[in-house]
C-alpha positions as CSV (number, residue, x, y, z in Angstrom):
1,M,165.8,121.1,36.1
2,S,163.0,121.6,38.6
3,V,160.9,124.8,38.7
4,I,162.7,125.9,41.9
5,E,166.1,125.3,40.3
6,V,165.2,127.4,37.2
7,L,163.8,130.2,39.4
8,R,166.8,130.1,41.6
9,D,169.2,130.4,38.7
10,E,167.2,133.2,37.1
11,I,166.7,135.2,40.3
12,N,170.4,134.9,41.2
13,R,171.2,136.2,37.7
14,M,168.8,139.1,38.2
15,T,170.3,140.0,41.6
16,L,173.9,140.2,40.3
17,E,175.3,143.7,40.7
18,S,172.4,144.7,43.0
19,P,171.9,145.0,46.7
20,F,169.2,142.2,46.6
21,H,169.8,138.7,47.7
22,L,167.6,135.6,47.1
23,M,167.1,134.0,50.5
24,D,164.7,131.1,49.8
25,I,162.0,129.8,47.4
26,K,159.0,127.7,48.5
27,L,156.8,126.0,45.9
28,A,153.6,124.2,46.7
29,Q,151.8,122.5,43.8
30,Y,148.1,121.6,44.1
31,K,145.7,119.8,41.8
32,N,144.8,122.9,39.7
33,S,147.1,125.6,41.0
34,A,150.4,126.4,42.7
35,S,151.8,128.8,45.3
36,V,155.3,130.3,44.8
37,R,156.8,132.1,47.7
38,I,160.1,134.0,47.1
39,F,162.0,135.5,50.0
40,L,164.4,138.3,49.1
41,D,166.4,140.7,51.2
42,R,168.5,143.8,50.7
43,E,172.1,144.4,51.8
44,D,171.6,148.1,52.2
45,C,168.2,148.5,53.8
46,S,164.9,146.8,54.4
47,L,162.9,145.4,51.5
48,S,160.1,147.9,50.6
49,H,156.6,147.3,49.2
50,E,157.8,148.9,46.0
51,D,160.7,146.4,45.8
52,C,158.3,143.5,46.2
53,R,155.9,144.9,43.6
54,Q,158.8,145.3,41.0
55,W,160.2,141.9,41.8
56,S,156.8,140.3,41.5
57,R,156.3,141.8,38.0
58,D,159.7,140.7,36.9
59,I,159.4,137.2,38.2
60,Q,155.9,136.7,37.0
61,D,157.0,137.8,33.5
62,F,159.8,135.2,33.6
63,I,157.5,132.4,34.9
64,D,154.9,133.2,32.2
65,S,157.4,133.6,29.3
66,K,159.0,130.2,30.2
67,M,155.7,128.6,31.0
68,L,157.3,127.2,34.2
69,I,153.9,126.7,35.9
70,K,151.2,125.3,33.7
71,N,148.2,126.0,36.0
72,D,147.1,129.1,37.8
73,Y,149.6,130.2,40.5
74,R,149.9,132.7,43.3
75,L,153.2,134.5,43.6
76,E,154.3,136.1,46.8
77,I,157.4,138.1,47.3
78,S,158.6,139.1,50.8
79,S,161.5,139.4,53.1
80,P,162.4,136.4,55.2
81,G,161.4,138.4,58.3
82,V,163.5,139.6,61.2
83,T,163.4,136.3,63.0
84,H,165.1,134.2,60.3
85,P,168.5,132.7,61.2
86,L,171.4,134.8,59.8
87,K,173.4,132.9,57.2
88,Y,175.6,135.4,55.4
89,E,178.3,137.8,56.5
90,W,176.4,140.8,55.0
91,E,173.4,140.0,57.2
92,Y,175.6,140.4,60.3
93,R,176.8,143.8,59.0
94,K,173.2,144.9,58.2
95,N,172.2,144.0,61.8
96,M,175.1,145.8,63.5
97,G,174.1,147.2,66.9
98,R,171.2,144.8,67.3
99,E,170.9,142.1,69.9
100,L,171.5,138.5,68.7
101,I,170.8,135.2,70.2
102,L,173.7,132.9,69.3
103,E,174.6,129.2,69.5
104,I,178.4,128.9,69.5
105,T,180.5,125.8,69.2
106,Q,183.3,125.9,71.8
107,E,186.8,124.4,71.4
108,D,185.7,121.3,73.3
109,E,182.7,121.0,70.8
110,K,180.2,122.0,73.5
111,I,177.4,124.3,72.3
112,I,176.8,127.4,74.4
113,N,173.9,129.9,74.0
114,L,174.7,133.6,74.2
115,K,172.9,136.8,73.9
116,G,174.7,140.0,73.0
117,K,174.9,143.0,70.7
118,I,176.8,142.7,67.5
119,I,179.5,145.4,67.4
120,S,181.7,144.3,64.5
121,A,181.8,141.9,61.6
122,D,184.7,141.1,59.3
123,D,185.9,138.3,57.0
124,K,187.0,136.2,60.0
125,G,183.9,136.5,62.2
126,I,182.0,138.8,64.6
127,I,182.5,140.6,67.9
128,V,179.6,140.5,70.3
129,E,179.2,142.6,73.4
130,S,177.5,140.4,76.1
131,Q,177.1,140.7,79.8
132,N,180.6,139.2,80.1
133,G,182.1,141.9,77.8
134,P,183.2,141.8,74.2
135,A,184.0,138.4,72.6
136,R,185.1,137.4,69.1
137,F,183.5,134.4,67.4
138,L,184.9,132.9,64.2
139,W,182.4,132.1,61.4
140,D,183.0,128.4,61.6
141,K,182.1,128.5,65.4
142,I,178.7,130.2,64.9
143,K,176.2,127.4,64.7
144,K,173.1,129.6,64.7
145,A,172.4,133.4,65.0
146,Q,169.1,135.1,65.1
147,V,168.2,138.8,65.7
148,Q,166.5,139.2,69.1
149,T,163.2,141.0,68.5
150,P,162.4,143.8,71.0
151,W,158.9,142.6,71.6
């Protein structure tokens, strides 16, 4: 297994029964060092500095105990940021009331772009309030969704 696969398995194990979710891992290996970037998010609130410190300690202990990276490495723990594309149902619930920019696949397979406020999310999809009023979009029709930043 690769370093990323081992880290992904362990972090997913560590996040079970918690509000944390592993979003992504980036690994860059150089001649005498490496950079490991781990992106986490919380289902219940924003990721705090203390969350990042604790996760950094726990993941560093794991990397060192398994000797996953032989050379010096830099470990960075952060959230994926507000502008990352939404992937999971819980992310839509977390962003309830915020403006989204959506790419939607219509019945005729055409892609439309839409901006609106997410007002509901359930196991079938979301309801968005746009300038044309409320509309329901099923999960399989949402090609891309991103939170619209206020700046």
